[in-house]
N, C-alpha and C positions, 0 to 999 in steps of 0.2 A: 608772665609766661607762669602757665599753669605745672607746676611740678608733680608728677604722678611717681609712686612707688616703684611701681613695675620697672620704670627707667634708670630706677637705681639697684635694682636686687641682683642682676645681674653684675656690677660694677663692683657690689659687698661679696656676693660669690665667689669674684676672682682675688679679692686680698685675702676673704677667709681661706680657702684653696693654695695660696701662696704662703700663707704664716705660718700656718697648724701642720702643713704635711712635712716631715721631714726632709734633712738635705738631701737634695739629689743623688749623692754620692756617696751614700751610707753604705751600701753593697757594694763596691768598688775596692779592687786594690790594684791597682798597677807600679808599684814603688815610686810615686811620685811625677812620675813620666809624663810630660805633659804635651798633647800632640795640636800640632796646630792644621786644621782641615778647611778654615773658612776659605781658602781659593782664592785669595786676593793678595797682591803683593804689599807689603808693608811699605809706610812711608818715612821719612825721617825722622819723625815726632813719635817712632814706635810704635804706631796705630796701623788698621789697615781698612778699607771701605768693605762694608758686609749689603747685600742688598736681599728684600723679602718680596719679591715678584706680588705676591700675594696680596699686601696690602700696599703696594710703589713705595715703599721705604729704604731708606737707603743712611746709613749711618756710618762712623769711624768707633773701633773698638780697639783696644789693646792686642796686640798682634799674639800673644800666647794665650791666650782666653780661645778655650776648646768649646767649640759647640756639638754638644752631645745629640741634636737632631739631626743634623746632617751626618753625623758620626753613624746613627741608624739608618740613616739613608744610605748609605753608602758601604754600608756592612760591615763598618768596623770591627775589629775583634775588641778592643779595648773596650765599647763600649755595650758589648756583648750582655751584662747583666740589669741592662737597661732595656732591653727588646723586650720584658714584660710588661713595661711602661711605657712602651708606642700608644698603643688605643689610650692610654690617656690622656697624653699630651694633645692629643685628637681631639678629645671630649671635651678637652679644659680650653680648647682655642690656643694654645701655646704652640707658636710659630720659630722661636727663638728661646735656645736655653744653653748659655755657655758658663763653662766654670774654669776657676783659674787653675784647678789642678785634679785628678782623677785621683789620687792618692786621697783618701780621707782624712789620714794625718796631718796632709800638708795643705789640706781646701781651704777655704779663706775668704772666699767671696763667690757670688752667681748671678749673672744678668738675666732676667727673664722676661719676654716679649708675649703676652696674650690677645687676643682678641676675638671679640663677640661682635652680634647685630640683633636689633631687636628693634618694637616699634618708639620705642625713644630715640636711638641714636638715630635712626631711620630719617624720624623728622626733624632733629637737630642738623644734620647733613656734618655740619663743621663747628669743631668750639669755635674756633675762630671768629667766626662769622657773628657769631650773639652778641647783644649789647653790652656794655657795661654792666649794666643793670641785670640784665638777663644772667648772664655769667656767675653777679655773687649773688643773686637769689638759686641759681643751680649750685653752686657750691657751698653754700650756707647749710642747705637741706641735705647734700650729699655728707659733708664731713660728721654732721651733727647723727644721722644715719650709720656712718661709719663707724663711729665712736661707739652707737648702742650694738650695734651686731658684732663686734668685736672685741669685748670687755675686757679678752685676756691680753690685749696689746696695749701698751704705753704708748700711745700718744704725744709725741716730743712738741712737734710743728705743723701746723694744714696752711696751706695758702695757696693763691693761683699766681703763675708769674707766663710772661709774654718771653718764648726765644726770640733773639735777633732775626733769624728769618720767619718770625709770625706765628709759629706756631701756641696756643694754649695749654696748659697744663694746670691740672689739680692736683697738687701736693703734697703729699703723706709722709712725714717723717715719724718714725716708731720704733721701740726695739720690744722685743720679747726675750725672757728665761726660758730657755729649752735645756734637755739635761747636756748637753757638749756646752755651753755655756750661754751670750749673750749673744741674740742675732739683731743686729742694726737694719734698719731697713728704709729704701726712700722708694716711695711708688711715685711714678707720672703719671696720670689718667687724661685722656685728650681723644676727641671725638672727630674722627677722619674719614669723610668721604662715606657716611653713616655706619662708620664702624667705630666701635670704642677699642682704642688702642692702650693697653696698661704697660709702661716700662715698670721692671721692678729690679731694683738694687740692692742685693742682701751681702752683708758682711759678718762673719762669724768669728765672735773674739775681737775685734778692732773697728777702729770709729772707722765713720761713714765718709767715705774719700770725696768730699765734694767738688773737689778740680775734677776731678776723673770720668765725674758724672755731668759735670757742666759741659764739658769738652763733647761727650757723648752728645747731649740734648741738642747742644748749640750745632754739633755737627747733621742732627736730623732731619731729613727733608723728605715729606710726600708728593709721590705725583697723582694730586687727585686725578686730576686729567684722565690719566691711563685708567686708574683704577674703575672710573663713571666709564668709561670708553669699553673695557673690559665687560664689565656689567650689564650694559644694555646689549652688547656682540651676546652674551651669554643670552641673555632673556628671548633677545631675538631667535636664536637657534634653537631656545626650548620650543617657544610658541612655533616656528615651522614643524619641527620635529612633530609636536601636534597636531597639527594639521595634515602633514603626509600621514600621518598613522591614523588618523581620522576619516581622511580622503579613502583611504585603502579597505577602511572597515566598511564602508558604503560600497565602493566597488567590488569590493569581494560578497558583499549580499546580494547586490542585484546580478553577478554572474552567476552566484549559485543557484537562485531560483529561477534565473534564463535556463541553465544545464538542468534543473528537475525539469522542466517544463517538457525536456526535447528528448530525456532520454527514458529508455524502458526499464522498470523497476522490478529487479530480480529481490524474491524473497524467499527463503523456507520454509517449509511447513512448522518444523520446530519455531524457527523464529517469529510466527506467525501469532502459533497458542502465546509467545511469551509478550509479544507486541500488544496483545488485548489487555494485558495487564498494564498498571503504572508503575513504571518504574525506570531505569535507566537516567537520560538527561533528563525527562520528565520528571520526574522526580526532585533531580538538582534544582531545575524551577520552581516547584515550588519553596523549597528550602530558600531560596533566594528571595521568596517574597517575602516569609516570615521575618527574614534578616533587615528586609526593605522597612517592613512594619515596626521592625524595634528600632533601628536607627532613626527613622521620622519621629517616633513616641519620646526617645530620647533627646533627641534635636530641639524641643519644644522648650525643655529648661534652660537650653543655653542659648537659648531668643533672645530671653530677658537682660542679657548682660550686654546686647547689643547698642552704642549709644544711636545710632541712626535707625530713627521710626518708620522711614521708608521700606529700610533694608528688613525691619521685624515686618511688616504686613506681608512683602515680597514672599518673605520663608513660610509665615502663617499659612498664606495663600499656595502657595507652591505644597508643602506638606500636607494639607489639607486635603487637597487635588489629588495628590499621590494617594493618599489611604483611601478616598473614596473608589479610586479606578483600582485600585487593588481588593477592597471589596468586592467590585462588579467582578475581577477574575474570578476571586475565589468561587463568589455563588453561582459562573457559569460552569467551574468545575466541580462542584456540587451537584447541580442539577442532572438530569438527563439527559444521556450521551445524546446529541444532535449532532448532525454533518456540520452545522455553522457553526459550532462553539468555536474550532480553532481558527476561525477566518474572522470574529468578534472578538478574540484574544489579542488575535495580530493588530487588529486595528486600537484597541485600547493600550499596548504596549508603544506603540506610534504615536498615539495622542500623548498616553503619559512622559514618553521621551522628549516629546518637541516643547512640553510645557516645563518641564526641569533645564532643558538647553535655554528657551529663552528667558528665563527666571536668571540663570546664572550672565546673560548676555546683558538684561534690562538693568542689574544688578552693579554690572560693570562700566556701565553707560554712565548710571547716576553716579558713580564716584570721581569718573573723571571730570563730572560739573559738580561736586560736593569740595566747598572750598574751607567747611567750618572742620571736616574730619581729615585723619589722617591715615592713608591706607600702604600698608608695607607693601614690598615687590613681592611679599612670599601670597598675599592676600591674591592678588593676581594669577600666580603660578596656579594657587588653590582652585581656584573659579576655571581655568583652563583645563585643571585635573577633574574638576565635572563634568565640564561639558562634553571632556573624552568619552569618561565611564558612562554616561549617558547616553550618549551617542552608540559608544559599544554593546551596554545592554538591550538598546530598544533593537538595532542592528540584528543581534546575535539571535536574540530568542525570538522577535518577530518573525526570520527568515526560520528559525526551527520548526514555528509551525505552520510553516507552508511547506518544508522540506522534507519533515521527517516522517521516515516509513511507523514509525511506533504511534504517533498523531493519528495517522491514516490509516492506519489497521483499528487504533484503540477509537477511534470515529465515525469506523466505517464508511470513510469519503472512498468513491471511487476513483481507481487510478488504474493505467495498464500496466498489468505485473506478468511477470512469468512464476511460476511457484511449483517448485521442486517439490517432487514427493517422492 
């Protein structure tokens, strides 16, 4: 199995962000009171079940642990000092952060769960599904990169384990000296339903409680079917929404054109003089042409990074044709004003839009039949957005050159008008 560095970067960043940041409770002072807001009833062994719906995860944890993130979501006053950090939790992918006390003087342990997703995790799917040989390769490279990237951390042990319920973890046990003392850390990494899940246990000035950790890890389950079903449903909803928006754009463009042909245009004399100049939306259109050219030229450099040769060819052809068509539009804009110019520009815009949309569709078809290259879900969303953007650009500006008063006056196109003097 070929291991790429980009698969590991997110993993390394997660550990770095956890081990180099100060403890979450540094800015709090609540007289040592511990609040339980996990919302589940404790059972006889002094633990309670916690559910994280976003990743279909369930586990048991000591009932006295305080969930900071849920406290923020419910507006608990005891975590008001963490409000400014809420955005950081989201950015880092932290979905669970529990501490044994909000009093910095009695605080001693913290459990954190972070989730991220990239091409590597999507391709792997589930760490538990890879072969033993592949797992050894992944863990070997991972631990090597991990140690090189976190020189300030002292690693005591690295290993791979399999829990009784079948989850496979890459485990890194380490310690680090900070201002307040020694932080002993055990981080369990796994890939579930195309997502990297990092479960970190941190103990301040106390030994790692392996029994406590083992109980939580063994109680942890992931509903992968629910995660995948939710993801598929979200993807379908997104594509349906894009389709509805695209259809609405087409319908509105057609209605606007038909309405324009039937109505009598009223132009005041002062507006007529203004429309003889290049301005308003006409000027904005010219700016969009310039931005499109810059974007196309900038795209050429990124094409070389594509592994799919056919994709490179399609991108090159698409961009070269688009640039040639834009040059044609610029030529028409610079030459002597003619009544036929708007109609010609309209046709070029439609041709350019169709070419760009077909290019995206062809790439999607190729990706479905390409068994050698892995495509992230995000890729298909980007192509769908590209189709929608090209459709909108084509319909808006081609319609503009048909119905715009300025265009008719600027190019002296005859149409029935009422002129107010």
